[in-house]
N, C-alpha and C positions, 0 to 999 in steps of 0.2 A: 319732608314734612310739608304740610299745607300752609301753615301760618307762621312758620319760623324758618329762618335760614341759619345754618350752622357751619362755621369754618374755623380752621386752626392755622395760624401763621406766626412764626417767631415766638412760640410758646404762649401765645395769646389765643384764647377761644373767643370768637365773635358770635354772640347770640343776637340775632336781628329779628325784631317783630316785623312781620310782613303781611299785615292786613290793613293796608292804607285806606282802602275804600270805606272802612268802618272805624277810622281813626285808631286802629290797632286795639279796638275794644276787647276786653277779656270775656271769653266764652269758655266752655268746658274743654273744647278741643285745643284752643290756644294755650290754656293753662297746662293741659296734659303735655303738649309739645315742649313747653318751657321746662317742665319738670324733667323730661327725658333729656333735654339739652344740657341742663345744669348737672344732672347725674353723669352724663357722658364726659363733661369737662372735668368734673371732680375726680373721676376714675382714670383719666388719661394722664399718664406720666409725662407726656410731652406738653401738657398745659400747666402753666403756673399762675396766670391771671386771666380773668374773664371780663369781657366788655359786653354790656347789654346796651343795645341801641335800637333804632327803629327806622323804617322807611315811611315816606309820606310826609304830610305837613305836621302831624301830631306825633308825640312820643307814645302816649297811650291815654285815651279818653275815659278810662275806667271800665266798669262793667258794661257789657252789651245789654242795653235796656230792653231791646226786643227779645233777647234771650231770657232776661229776668222775667219779663212779662209772661213768657210761656211757662215759667216755673211756678207762677202764682196759683196754679190749679193743682200743684203737687202737694203731697202730704208733708207734714213737718219733717218726718224722717228722710224723705227724698231731698228736701231743701237743706237739711242738716248735712247730708252727704255731699251735696254740691258745695256748701260753705266750707266743709272740711277740706275739700279738694283745693280751694284757694288758700286756705289757712296753711296747708301743708307746703304749698309753693313758697309762701312768704317765710315760713320757718326754715325751709330748705336753704333758701338764699342766706338768711340770717346766720345759720349754723354751718354753712358750707366751709370746708377746710381751706378753700382757696379764696383769694381776694376777688371781689366783684365790684366793677366800676360801671355806673350807669352814665350814658352819654345822652343828654336830654336837649334836643334841638328845638322842640315845639311843646305844645300844651301837654302837661302831665296832671291829670285830674282824677279825683276820687281814688279808686283802686289803682289807677295809673300813677298817681302821685305816690301812693304807698309802695308800688313796685319800684319806682325810681329811687326812693329814699331809704328803702330797707337795705339797699346795697351799701357796701363799705365806704365808697366814695361816690359822690354825684357831681359831675361836671354839667353845666348848663349854659346855653347861649342866652344873651340878653333878651332875645325874643321869646324865650320859653316862659310859660306861666304855670303856676302850681296852685293846687287847691283841693280841699276835702269838701266837696260840694253836696254830699249825700243828703244833708238835712233839707236842702232846697226842694227835693222831690219826695220828701217823706221817708227817705231811706236812712239807714244808720251806718256810720263809718266804723263798724264793729271790729273787724279784724285789724285794720290799719292802725287803729288807736293804740293797740297794745304796743306796737313798735314806735309809734310817734311819741307817746309819753316818755318812753325810755330815751328817745333821741333828744327831745327838746324840753322836757319837763311838763308838768301838769298845766301850769298857768298859760304858757304859750300854746300848748296843745288845745286848750279850751278856746282860745281865740280862733284857731283854724277849724276846729271840729264843730263848735256851736255856732260860730258866726258864719261859717261857710264861705269866706271870701276867696277870690282868686288873687294871687300875689305875684309880683314880678320875681325874676331871678335874683335881683339885688336884695329884695325884701326877704326872700327865702334864705339867702346867704346870711343876712343879719340875724335871722331867727335860729341859725344853725341847722336848718333843714337840708341844705346842700353844702358841698365842700368848696366849689370853685365856679366862677363865672368866666367864660372865655368867648371871644368873638366867634360868631357862627362860622365864619370863613376858615377859622383855624381850629375849630372844636375837635374834629376828628383827629387831626394831627396831634393836638395837645394831649388828648386822652391816650392815644397810642404811645406817645413819648413818655407820659407818666407811667403807663403800664410797663414799658420797657425798662424804665429806671428802677421800678420795684423788682423786676425780674433780675436785673443785673446786680443790684445793690443789696438785696435782702434775701435771707434764707427762707425757703418755702416752709421748712419745718417751723421756724420761729414765728413766721407770720400766721401759720395755721393754729399753733398753740395759743398765741396771743389773742387771735380772734375768738377762739373757743372760750378762753378765760373771760374775755370781756362780756360774752353772752351769759356766762354762768355766775360770776361773782356778784352781780347786781341783785340776784334773787336769794343770796345767802346772808344769814346773820354775819356780822363783821368778824366774829371769832372763827366761824366756819369758813368764811371767805379767806381769811388769813391762813388758816390751816391748809386750805386747798392751794393757795398761792405758794406757800412754803413747799408743799409736795411737788408742785409743777416746777418750782425753781430748782429743786434737787434733781428732778428727772432731766431737766434741760441741761444741767451741767455734764451729764453723762452722754448726751446725744452726740452723734458724729458731727453734726453741723456746728455745735458749740466748740467741739475740739478743733475742728478745722478753722473756725473763725478766730479763736483766741491764738492759735498757733500762727496764723497768717499775720494777725495784728502785731504780735510780739516780734515777728521777723521782719516787720515793715513790708510785707508782701501784699500785693493787691489780690484779693480773692474774687473769683468769678463764680457766682451761684448759678 
């Protein structure tokens, strides 16, 4: 692939943005390659956790503005198709059956901020900055806001989306935008160790079902959400992973997933 590097090691799929000369800015081809990489990782039985990271000084500077400028002469239908392409990537990551961790070492802005934070966990170096800066150039943070409001709530989302500030990793952590802040020198090691801990300690089946439920229950009326939860609870009891896990616990045996 031209803009993405993909590798698998120790049941971890590493998806690396590799367009450093453009701050890993999002264009149609890069988004396409990300979708292919995430699909490959999801379908690979040797992969249990995915780490999204980047080369260069930035994690992702958002949309490629030169690319967007070329789209301004397109019809609405053409622009809608391009927008759907990015929407499908974000939804794919959000609904992926496997855990996705983003490793943010530098700026993650606009769509790049959304890409980092739509992941299940986000680790960031203190030097990283975050921001939804679209309003500063007359653009709209349309797709990312759907996920951001779910993640941190309407009030805090308005601060970021309407104000358009850039914030530090520590500020992002306080807002609930990211999960952890780690020293840049140990960031890669810490993310990999966290991924390996999930791999060793947790059932892939249980994590996948839990992630799927988190995505679905928020959109359901409470009675429907509880019915869905009860159904999934009953299904989980009959799963092979649940049987193995309970048996090992009762026997005081260490289980390796």
